[in-house]
C-alpha positions in Angstrom: 40.8 4.9 11.0 40.5 1.5 11.9 37.3 -0.5 11.3 36.4 -4.0 13.1 33.1 -5.6 11.4 30.9 -8.2 13.4 28.2 -10.2 11.8 25.5 -10.1 14.1 22.7 -11.7 11.5 22.9 -12.2 7.4 21.3 -8.2 7.4 22.8 -6.7 10.7 26.4 -5.7 11.4 29.0 -4.2 14.4 31.1 -2.1 13.4 33.6 -0.7 16.1 35.4 2.3 14.3 38.5 4.2 15.6 39.5 8.0 14.6 43.1 8.3 14.8 43.8 11.2 17.6 45.5 12.9 15.2 42.4 13.4 12.8 40.5 14.6 15.9 42.8 17.0 16.5 42.4 18.0 12.9 39.0 18.6 13.3 38.8 20.5 16.1 41.2 23.1 13.9 38.9 22.8 11.4 35.4 23.6 13.3 36.9 25.8 15.6 38.1 28.0 12.1 34.4 28.1 11.2 33.7 29.0 14.4 36.3 31.8 14.6 35.2 33.0 11.0 31.9 33.7 12.1 31.8 34.8 15.2 30.8 38.1 16.2 32.6 38.9 19.7 32.5 42.1 21.8 35.7 44.0 20.9 36.7 42.1 17.8 35.6 42.2 13.9 33.8 39.6 12.6 36.8 36.9 12.2 39.2 38.2 13.8 39.0 37.2 17.5 41.6 34.7 18.6 41.2 31.2 18.5 41.6 30.8 22.0 39.1 34.0 22.8 36.6 31.6 20.4 36.8 28.6 22.1 36.6 30.3 25.3 33.2 31.5 24.4 31.9 28.7 22.1 33.5 25.8 23.4 30.7 23.3 24.0 29.1 24.2 20.8 32.3 23.5 18.8 32.9 20.4 21.2 29.3 19.1 19.8 29.7 20.1 16.4 33.5 17.9 16.2 31.6 14.9 17.8 28.8 15.5 15.2 31.1 15.9 12.1 33.8 12.9 13.0 30.4 10.2 14.2 28.8 11.4 10.6 32.0 11.2 8.2 33.3 8.4 10.3 30.4 6.0 10.2 30.1 6.7 6.2 33.4 6.3 5.8 33.4 3.2 7.4 30.2 1.6 5.5 31.7 2.7 2.2 35.1 1.2 2.7 33.1 -2.1 3.6 30.9 -1.8 0.8 28.0 -2.3 3.5 24.5 -0.1 2.3 22.6 0.5 5.6 18.8 -0.5 5.7 17.7 1.4 8.7 19.6 4.3 11.3 22.5 3.2 13.1 22.7 2.7 17.1 25.4 4.4 18.4 27.1 3.1 21.2 30.3 3.5 23.4 31.2 6.3 22.4 34.4 7.4 23.4 35.3 11.4 22.6 38.0 13.6 24.3 40.4 15.7 22.3 43.7 14.8 21.7 42.8 11.1 22.1 41.4 8.7 19.5 37.4 9.2 19.2 35.8 5.4 19.3 32.1 4.0 18.9 30.1 1.0 18.1 27.5 1.2 15.9 24.9 -1.4 15.0 23.6 -1.3 11.9 21.0 -3.3 9.6 21.9 -3.5 5.9 20.6 -4.2 3.0 20.8 -8.1 1.6 24.1 -9.3 -0.3 23.1 -11.2 -3.0 23.5 -12.2 -6.8 21.4 -11.2 -9.4 19.7 -14.3 -11.3 19.5 -13.9 -15.1 17.0 -11.4 -15.5 16.5 -10.9 -19.6 15.0 -13.4 -22.1 12.5 -14.8 -18.6 10.0 -16.3 -20.4 6.1 -14.9 -19.7 3.1 -15.5 -20.9 0.4 -12.7 -22.2 -3.4 -14.6 -22.3 -4.8 -12.5 -25.0 -9.0 -11.5 -25.1 -10.6 -10.3 -28.0 -13.3 -7.8 -26.7 -16.6 -8.8 -28.6 -20.1 -7.5 -28.8 -20.6 -9.7 -25.6 -18.4 -8.0 -23.4 -20.2 -4.5 -24.6 -23.6 -5.8 -24.1 -21.9 -7.0 -20.9 -20.7 -3.2 -19.5 -23.9 -1.5 -21.0 -25.7 -3.5 -18.8 -24.0 -2.7 -16.1 -24.3 1.2 -17.1 -28.2 0.5 -17.3 -28.2 -0.8 -13.6 -26.7 2.9 -12.6 -29.7 4.4 -14.3 -32.1 2.0 -12.5 -35.5 3.3 -11.5 -37.9 1.9 -8.8 -42.2 1.1 -8.9 -44.1 -0.4 -6.2 -46.3 -2.8 -7.4 -49.1 -4.6 -5.8 -48.0 -8.0 -6.4 -45.9 -11.6 -5.3 -42.2 -11.2 -5.0 -40.7 -12.2 -8.3 -36.6 -12.8 -8.4 -35.4 -9.4 -9.3 -37.3 -7.3 -7.6 -36.9 -5.4 -4.5 -38.2 -6.6 -1.5 -38.2 -3.9 1.5 -38.5 -6.3 4.9 -38.2 -5.8 8.8 -36.2 -8.4 10.3 -35.1 -9.6 13.4 -32.2 -12.5 13.8 -31.7 -15.3 16.6 -29.0 -18.1 16.4 -30.4 -21.0 18.9 -32.5 -19.2 20.1 -30.3 -16.3 21.4 -30.6 -12.8 19.7 -27.8 -12.4 17.2 -27.6 -8.5 18.7 -26.4 -10.3 21.6 -23.8 -12.4 19.5 -22.8 -9.8 17.1 -23.3 -6.4 19.1 -21.4 -4.7 16.5 -23.2 -6.0 13.4 -26.3 -4.2 14.1 -27.1 -4.0 9.9 -27.1 -7.9 10.1 -28.9 -9.0 13.3 -31.9 -6.6 13.3 -33.0 -4.3 10.7 -36.1 -1.9 9.1 -37.3 -1.1 6.0 -34.4 -3.1 4.5 -33.9 -2.9 0.9 -32.4 -6.2 -0.8 -32.7 -7.6 -4.1 -34.6 -11.1 -4.5 -31.4 -12.6 -5.9 -29.4 -15.9 -4.4 -26.4 -14.6 -3.0 -27.7 -10.8 -2.1 -27.3 -9.8 1.9 -27.1 -13.6 3.7 -26.9 -16.3 1.1 -30.4 -17.6 1.0 -32.3 -15.4 2.9 -34.2 -13.6 -0.4 -34.9 -16.8 -2.2 -36.9 -17.6 0.6 -39.4 -13.9 0.0 -40.0 -14.9 -3.1 -43.9 -15.2 -3.8 -44.6 -13.2 -0.6 -46.7 -10.3 -1.0 -46.4 -6.7 1.0 -47.9 -7.9 4.4 -46.9 -11.5 4.8 -44.6 -12.2 7.7 -42.0 -15.5 7.0 -39.5 -17.6 9.2 -36.2 -17.3 7.1 -33.6 -20.1 8.2 -29.9 -19.0 7.1 -26.8 -20.7 7.3 -23.9 -17.9 7.8 -20.5 -19.0 5.2 -17.5 -20.0 7.2 -15.7 -17.6 5.2 -18.5 -14.5 6.3 -17.3 -11.0 6.6 -18.5 -11.2 10.5 -16.4 -13.4 12.3 -18.7 -13.5 15.1 -21.5 -15.1 13.0 -19.2 -16.6 10.3 -20.1 -21.0 10.4 -23.4 -20.6 12.6 -27.1 -21.1 11.7 -29.4 -18.5 11.8 -32.9 -17.6 12.1 -34.7 -14.8 10.7 -38.5 -13.2 11.7 -39.1 -11.1 8.9 -41.8 -8.9 7.4 -42.5 -8.1 3.9 -43.4 -4.4 3.7 -42.9 -3.4 -0.2 -42.1 -5.4 -3.2 -40.4 -2.8 -5.7 -40.1 -3.9 -9.4 -36.6 -2.3 -10.9 -36.9 -0.1 -13.9 -34.1 -0.2 -16.4 -33.9 2.4 -19.0 -34.1 1.2 -23.0 -31.0 1.3 -24.6 -31.3 4.2 -27.4 -29.5 6.9 -28.0 -31.5 9.1 -25.6 -29.8 6.7 -22.7 -26.3 7.3 -24.5 -26.8 11.0 -24.3 -27.3 10.8 -20.5 -23.7 9.4 -20.3 -22.6 12.4 -22.8 -22.7 9.9 -25.7 -23.9 11.2 -29.3 -25.4 8.4 -30.0 -26.1 4.2 -28.7 -23.7 3.3 -31.5 -20.9 5.5 -31.0 -21.1 4.6 -26.8 -20.7 1.6 -28.1 -17.5 2.2 -30.0 -16.1 4.0 -26.8 -17.0 1.2 -24.6 -15.1 -1.2 -26.3 -12.2 1.0 -26.8 -11.9 1.9 -23.2 -12.7 -2.4 -22.6 -9.6 -3.0 -25.2 -7.4 -0.5 -23.1 -8.7 -2.5 -19.7 -8.0 -6.0 -21.1 -4.1 -4.5 -22.3 -3.6 -2.8 -19.1 -4.6 -6.5 -17.4 -2.2 -8.0 -20.0 0.5 -6.0 -19.3 0.0 -5.9 -15.1 -0.4 -10.1 -15.7 2.7 -10.0 -17.2 4.5 -7.8 -14.4 3.6 -10.2 -12.0 4.8 -13.2 -13.6 8.5 -11.5 -14.0 8.5 -10.5 -10.8 7.4 -13.6 -9.1 10.4 -15.1 -11.1 12.8 -13.5 -9.9 11.7 -14.1 -6.5 11.6 -17.7 -7.0 15.2 -17.5 -8.7 16.6 -15.5 -5.7 16.6 -16.4 -1.7 18.4 -14.0 0.6 17.2 -12.4 3.7 15.9 -9.0 4.9 16.7 -6.5 7.5 14.3 -7.0 10.5 13.5 -3.6 10.8 12.6 -2.8 7.4 10.1 -5.5 6.9 8.8 -4.6 10.3 7.8 -1.4 9.3 6.7 -2.9 6.1 4.3 -4.7 8.4 3.2 -2.0 10.3 1.6 -0.3 7.5 0.1 -3.4 5.4 -1.4 -3.9 9.3 -2.9 -0.5 8.8 -4.2 -0.9 5.7 -5.7 -4.4 6.3 -7.6 -2.6 9.4 -8.5 0.5 7.6 -10.5 -1.5 4.5 -11.9 -3.9 7.7 -13.2 -1.1 9.0 -14.2 0.8 5.3 -16.4 -2.9 5.5 -18.1 -2.6 8.9 -15.8 -4.7 10.8 -16.2 -3.5 14.6 -13.3 -2.9 16.5 -13.4 -5.9 18.5 -14.1 -8.0 15.6 -10.6 -6.9 14.5 -8.7 -7.8 17.8 -10.3 -11.0 17.5 -8.7 -11.6 14.4 -5.5 -9.6 15.1 -3.0 -12.7 15.2 -4.4 -13.4 11.5 -4.2 -10.3 10.3 -0.4 -9.4 11.5 0.3 -13.2 10.0 -0.9 -12.1 6.9 0.6 -8.6 6.7 4.0 -9.7 7.6 3.6 -12.2 4.8 3.0 -9.4 2.5 5.5 -6.9 4.0 8.2 -10.0 3.1 7.3 -10.1 -0.7 7.1 -6.7 -1.1 10.5 -5.9 0.4 12.3 -8.8 -1.2 11.0 -7.6 -4.6 11.8 -3.7 -4.0 15.4 -4.8 -3.1 15.4 -7.4 -6.6 14.2 -3.9 -8.6 16.5 -2.1 -7.0 19.4 -3.8 -7.8 18.4 -4.2 -11.3 17.9 -0.5 -11.9 21.2 -0.1 -10.0 22.9 -2.4 -12.7 21.2 -0.9 -15.7 21.3 2.7 -14.5 17.7 3.5 -14.8 16.9 6.7 -12.2 14.2 9.0 -12.0 14.0 11.9 -14.2 12.6 15.4 -12.3 10.2 16.0 -14.9 8.9 12.3 -14.4 8.4 13.1 -11.2 6.6 16.4 -11.9 4.2 14.2 -13.7 3.4 12.0 -11.2 2.6 14.6 -9.0 0.8 16.9 -11.5 -1.6 13.2 -11.9 -1.9 13.3 -8.2 -3.0 16.9 -7.6 -5.6 16.2 -10.2 -7.1 12.8 -8.9 -6.8 14.1 -5.0 -8.2 17.8 -6.6 -5.7 19.6 -4.5 -3.8 22.8 -5.3 -0.1 22.0 -6.3 1.5 24.1 -3.9 -0.2 22.2 -1.0 0.2 18.6 -2.1 3.9 19.5 -2.6 4.2 20.9 1.2 3.1 17.3 2.4 4.9 15.5 0.5 8.2 17.6 1.4 6.4 17.2 4.9 6.2 13.2 4.7 9.6 12.5 2.8 6.6 11.8 -0.7 9.1 12.5 -3.0 11.1 9.8 -2.2 8.5 7.3 -2.2 7.2 8.4 -5.8 10.7 8.3 -6.9 11.1 5.1 -6.0 7.7 4.0 -8.3 8.9 5.9 -10.8 12.0 3.3 -11.1 10.3 0.3 -10.3 8.2 1.2 -13.1 10.5 1.8 -15.5 12.5 -1.5 -14.1 9.3 -3.2 -14.9 9.1 -1.8 -18.5 12.9 -2.7 -19.0 12.3 -6.4 -17.8 9.0 -6.7 -20.1 10.8 -5.3 -23.0 13.4 -7.7 -22.6 11.5 -10.9 -21.9 10.7 -13.6 -24.0 6.5 -13.0 -24.4 4.5 -16.4 -25.4 0.7 -15.3 -26.4 -1.7 -17.6 -25.7 -5.5 -17.7 -25.5 -7.1 -16.0 -22.7 -9.2 -19.2 -20.6 -12.9 -19.0 -20.4 
């Protein structure tokens, strides 16, 4: 077999491959023999029909199978001999196939990048340590109190921290906001809307101007929509709202006592505080380790530069765009706003995809060099956790993963996690106090 390789781009090759006529004939003989072995033809016992009869009855199928086998074997052999690893499926062209003649074809394929690994042992990183104190536990308890908040109608002026129940209609430069941002109904007009009387609630500065009003009062509220406002059509504009205060509601927080702890399944407030402190310490440790891993990957990427396969980056960019669009839709952005931001979304997704793909190749290369692999029990454990998270029967989840090639992704996740464990274990870690 002869192979000629042409470099089309740093990660793109054109392979011209030729298989000798003798090997083509040998493959025909092998495939015909397999068909003969399993052929059931009238007048002959299975496997006993003459070769000529088998070829006459299965000629087209034999030829197709021979072509398929020659193509697969020759392509795979050529990639191995040239030390190339495919990043995507090849594009096959110029195929010449005839019995008794050489088998020829051209394969255009994107390949994994070729690069030298930097030193990945002893990387210097910093662990920002923080001692979980009583003030952290107090803050966590306050968040839990907020989950049990109650509301009481009060006949008095609105105070900071109260809930204002309001009707409002907005304009900008005399034009209704509903015309400017038709998909942002909740921002342009509303009835019986609950807003907490705090500076940054809803639209910055909106609720501040309601403090001191009583139920039934009306007021014109002037606002400046931030340049980075969630709705692009309103961002940077000046707005004016005609507001009517319908009700004032006082927020009633529960007392911090054993009864409160019991409502969350705790034995006592003291035991609850101990449990919260333990959770916060575990979370702090997790954050410290995640920060160290980010530093390790960033160092490797700074030390290594290489080109990336365009198709792999394109696929990852598409996935990232999908995630960004889905997240924007969950935040309430309309399709027209997302369409206006499509260039920015694509640019951000492409940059993110390149970073992710580059990191993947670096970590995969380290895994290969250190013989780090995913064991079956590790994959099974990950699938079990997923089944619990999704509250899905194991057999149903396994079926979905098989249909979507999900096990390969899980295997990659396990390997990446083990590589990061390896890098962290071999890193030079300096502990420093966390910045306030």
